[in-house]
C-alpha positions as CSV (number, residue, x, y, z in Angstrom):
1,M,83.4,35.2,-8.8
2,K,86.0,34.6,-11.4
3,H,88.3,37.1,-10.3
4,G,88.0,35.9,-6.7
5,L,89.3,32.2,-7.8
6,T,92.1,34.1,-9.8
7,D,93.3,36.1,-7.0
8,N,93.5,32.5,-4.9
9,V,95.3,31.0,-7.4
10,R,97.8,33.8,-7.9
11,A,98.1,33.4,-4.2
12,Y,99.3,29.7,-4.3
13,L,102.1,31.0,-6.9
14,Q,103.6,33.5,-4.6
15,P,107.6,32.8,-4.4
16,A,107.1,32.7,-0.7
17,F,104.6,30.0,-0.7
18,L,106.1,27.9,-3.3
19,I,109.4,28.0,-1.2
20,C,107.6,26.8,1.8
21,V,106.1,23.9,-0.1
22,L,109.8,23.2,-1.5
23,V,111.4,23.5,2.0
24,L,108.5,21.0,3.7
25,T,108.8,18.4,0.6
26,V,112.5,18.3,1.0
27,A,112.2,18.3,4.7
28,G,109.9,15.4,4.5
29,A,111.8,13.5,1.8
30,G,115.0,14.1,4.3
31,M,113.2,12.6,7.4
32,S,112.1,9.8,5.5
33,F,115.2,9.0,3.9
34,A,117.0,9.3,7.4
35,M,114.8,6.9,9.1
36,K,115.1,4.4,6.5
37,K,118.9,4.7,6.9
38,L,118.5,4.4,10.6
39,G,116.2,1.1,10.0
40,I,113.2,2.4,11.5
41,V,110.2,0.8,9.9
42,L,107.4,3.3,9.9
43,R,104.8,0.9,7.9
44,K,104.2,-2.4,9.6
45,E,103.3,-5.6,7.8
46,P,100.5,-7.8,9.3
47,M,101.6,-10.6,11.6
48,P,99.4,-13.7,11.6
49,L,98.6,-15.7,14.2
50,K,100.3,-19.1,14.0
51,K,96.8,-20.7,14.2
52,S,93.2,-19.2,14.3
53,L,91.9,-18.3,17.9
54,D,88.7,-20.3,16.9
55,L,90.6,-23.4,16.4
56,L,91.8,-23.1,20.2
57,D,91.2,-26.7,21.5
58,E,88.3,-26.8,23.9
59,E,89.9,-30.5,25.2
60,D,92.9,-28.5,26.3
61,L,91.2,-26.3,28.7
62,S,90.4,-28.8,31.6
63,P,89.2,-28.2,34.3
64,Y,87.5,-25.7,32.2
65,Q,84.7,-26.3,30.0
66,V,82.9,-24.1,27.2
67,V,79.2,-23.7,28.0
68,P,77.5,-23.6,24.7
69,P,76.7,-21.8,22.4
70,K,80.0,-20.2,21.5
71,R,79.0,-16.6,21.4
72,K,79.8,-14.9,18.1
73,I,78.9,-11.0,17.0
74,E,76.0,-11.0,14.4
75,N,75.9,-7.3,14.3
76,T,77.9,-6.1,11.4
77,E,78.5,-2.4,13.0
78,V,79.8,-4.1,16.2
79,L,82.0,-6.2,14.2
80,Q,83.3,-3.3,12.3
81,S,84.0,-1.4,15.5
82,L,85.6,-4.4,17.2
83,G,88.3,-3.9,14.2
84,T,89.2,-7.7,14.0
85,Q,87.6,-10.9,13.3
86,D,90.1,-12.9,15.1
87,Y,88.1,-13.4,18.3
88,I,86.9,-15.8,20.8
89,Q,83.9,-14.9,23.3
90,W,83.3,-17.9,25.2
91,V,81.6,-18.6,28.8
92,L,83.6,-21.1,30.6
93,E,82.7,-23.2,33.5
94,D,85.4,-24.0,36.3
95,T,84.3,-27.9,37.0
96,D,86.5,-27.7,40.2
97,Q,84.3,-24.8,41.8
98,D,81.2,-25.5,43.9
99,V,77.8,-24.7,41.9
100,S,77.4,-21.6,44.3
101,S,80.7,-20.2,43.9
102,P,81.0,-16.6,42.2
103,V,83.6,-17.5,39.9
104,K,82.0,-20.8,38.7
105,T,81.3,-19.4,35.1
106,F,82.6,-16.4,33.6
107,L,83.3,-14.9,30.3
108,L,86.5,-15.2,28.3
109,F,86.9,-12.5,25.5
110,I,89.9,-12.8,23.5
111,T,90.8,-10.6,20.5
112,Y,93.7,-10.3,18.1
113,Y,94.9,-7.6,15.8
114,P,97.6,-8.6,13.2
115,L,98.3,-5.0,12.1
116,P,97.4,-2.6,14.7
117,D,97.3,1.1,14.5
118,R,95.5,1.8,17.6
119,V,94.4,0.1,20.8
120,P,90.5,0.0,20.7
121,H,87.8,-1.2,23.0
122,V,89.5,-1.3,26.5
123,P,86.6,-2.1,28.9
124,E,87.0,1.3,30.5
125,E,85.3,2.5,27.3
126,C,83.0,-0.2,26.3
127,W,81.3,-0.9,29.8
128,T,80.8,3.1,30.3
129,G,79.5,3.5,26.9
130,G,77.2,0.7,27.4
131,G,75.3,2.6,30.3
132,Y,77.5,1.4,33.3
133,Q,79.5,3.3,35.5
134,R,83.2,2.3,36.8
135,L,83.0,1.7,40.4
136,G,86.9,0.8,41.1
137,S,90.0,0.4,39.2
138,E,93.3,-1.2,40.4
139,D,96.6,-2.5,38.8
140,V,97.3,-6.1,39.6
141,T,99.8,-8.4,38.7
142,L,98.7,-12.2,37.7
143,H,101.3,-14.8,38.8
144,V,101.0,-17.7,36.4
145,S,102.3,-21.0,37.0
146,G,101.3,-23.4,34.0
147,N,102.2,-26.9,32.7
148,A,105.6,-27.7,31.4
149,G,107.1,-25.4,33.7
150,F,105.7,-22.4,32.3
151,E,106.1,-19.2,34.5
152,A,104.9,-15.7,34.0
153,S,103.8,-12.5,35.8
154,V,101.2,-10.8,33.9
155,P,100.2,-6.9,34.8
156,A,96.8,-6.3,34.6
157,K,93.8,-4.3,35.1
158,Y,91.0,-5.2,37.8
159,L,87.9,-3.1,37.1
160,V,84.6,-3.0,38.8
161,F,81.2,-1.8,36.9
162,G,77.8,-1.0,37.7
163,P,74.5,0.6,36.4
164,K,74.1,4.0,36.3
165,S,70.7,4.2,37.5
166,S,69.9,1.6,40.1
167,N,66.3,-0.1,40.0
168,L,64.6,-2.9,41.8
169,W,66.8,-5.4,40.0
170,Q,70.1,-3.7,39.7
171,S,70.2,-1.9,42.9
172,S,73.6,-3.9,44.0
173,A,74.8,-5.2,40.6
174,Q,78.6,-5.3,40.4
175,I,80.6,-6.6,37.6
176,P,84.2,-7.1,38.0
177,N,86.5,-7.5,34.9
178,V,90.3,-8.5,34.7
179,Y,92.2,-7.7,31.4
180,F,95.7,-7.3,29.8
181,F,97.2,-7.1,26.9
182,K,100.1,-8.9,24.8
183,V,102.0,-6.6,22.8
184,N,104.7,-7.6,20.4
185,G,106.0,-10.1,22.4
186,D,105.3,-8.5,26.1
187,Y,102.5,-8.4,28.7
188,A,100.9,-5.0,29.1
189,G,98.6,-4.0,31.7
190,G,96.3,-1.3,30.1
191,R,95.7,0.5,27.0
192,E,98.7,3.2,27.8
193,D,101.1,0.3,28.3
194,A,100.0,-1.3,25.2
195,R,100.4,1.9,23.4
196,L,103.9,2.4,24.7
197,A,104.9,-0.9,23.7
198,L,103.7,-0.4,20.2
199,N,105.4,2.8,19.8
200,K,108.8,1.5,20.8
201,N,109.0,-1.3,18.1
202,L,110.8,1.3,15.8
203,F,112.8,-1.3,13.9
204,G,110.6,-4.2,13.9
205,R,109.0,-5.3,10.6
206,Y,106.0,-6.3,12.1
207,S,103.6,-5.4,15.0
208,Y,100.6,-7.5,16.7
209,F,98.6,-7.0,19.9
210,S,95.9,-9.2,21.5
211,K,93.9,-8.5,24.5
212,V,92.5,-11.3,27.0
213,E,89.4,-10.3,29.1
214,M,87.6,-12.0,31.9
215,V,84.1,-10.7,32.8
216,F,82.6,-12.2,36.1
217,N,78.8,-11.5,35.5
218,T,77.1,-14.7,35.7
219,S,76.8,-14.9,39.3
220,S,74.3,-12.8,41.5
221,I,76.8,-12.6,44.0
222,P,79.8,-11.0,42.4
223,P,83.4,-12.3,43.4
224,T,85.5,-10.1,45.3
225,K,88.7,-8.9,43.9
226,E,90.7,-11.8,45.9
227,E,88.3,-14.3,44.0
228,A,88.2,-12.6,40.7
229,V,92.4,-12.3,40.4
230,A,92.5,-15.8,41.8
231,A,90.6,-17.3,39.2
232,G,92.0,-15.1,36.4
233,Q,95.4,-16.7,37.5
234,K,94.2,-20.3,37.7
235,L,92.6,-20.0,34.1
236,L,95.9,-18.2,32.7
237,S,98.0,-21.3,34.1
238,V,95.8,-23.3,31.4
239,I,95.1,-21.2,28.3
240,L,98.4,-18.9,28.4
241,P,100.8,-21.7,27.7
242,I,98.2,-22.5,24.9
243,L,98.2,-19.3,23.6
244,E,101.8,-18.9,23.5
245,K,102.7,-22.0,22.1
246,K,99.9,-22.6,19.3
247,H,98.5,-19.3,18.8
248,W,100.1,-16.1,19.2
249,P,103.1,-15.2,16.8
250,D,106.6,-16.0,17.4
251,W,107.7,-12.6,17.9
252,E,111.5,-13.1,18.3
253,G,111.6,-15.3,15.5
254,G,109.3,-13.6,13.0
255,N,110.1,-9.7,13.7
256,V,113.9,-10.1,11.9
257,S,113.9,-7.1,9.5
258,R,114.6,-8.2,5.8
């Protein structure tokens, strides 16, 4: 046993091995030096919100009302898996809609990551991991026209989920979902686009992303794609200017390399 250990140590002291280690070390140091000279920032710093999402003012959301209670994630493991404590999970009621409308009430779920190194928890994985199957997926564009001349075209995903196994109560259950990301000052319509936006930020000191998700699962009759997209556009015309002005970071002003 002792002899074998000595042989292993002797192998690591061979000139060829030591030269390889030296070459790799020098190459790594050279690459790091070159990136630094080019201004590439590999280790980002956290970019905090202007104001916590918890402090989003309900009074600003008219014609929407928050249906109490405001949902908080109590399960520690679920919260750790989420990867952030900057989130809101509210059921909203559109007071303009008739009580029978499939978009009268819906779930709004917004998360924020001030120092992202991945893009977790897209609905495609969360819903399928929870026992549902994806019935449809489509890229859509949400045309937003808000207060004070705010205009935006937001790429998004429209998804439909349903139970994997049907029973008497779930035979035709469908859950439409619309979501998108705000990543380093830009909008992204899915996880891959969000990752590309993060990866192209070579010279910025900071990095962040936020996910906005609307889930239409409170009505016995699900909305059509057109109804869900229209409902998403209507909500964003109200809440997106608020997020941009009061909550999400000032990307252009705050990401100057120093």
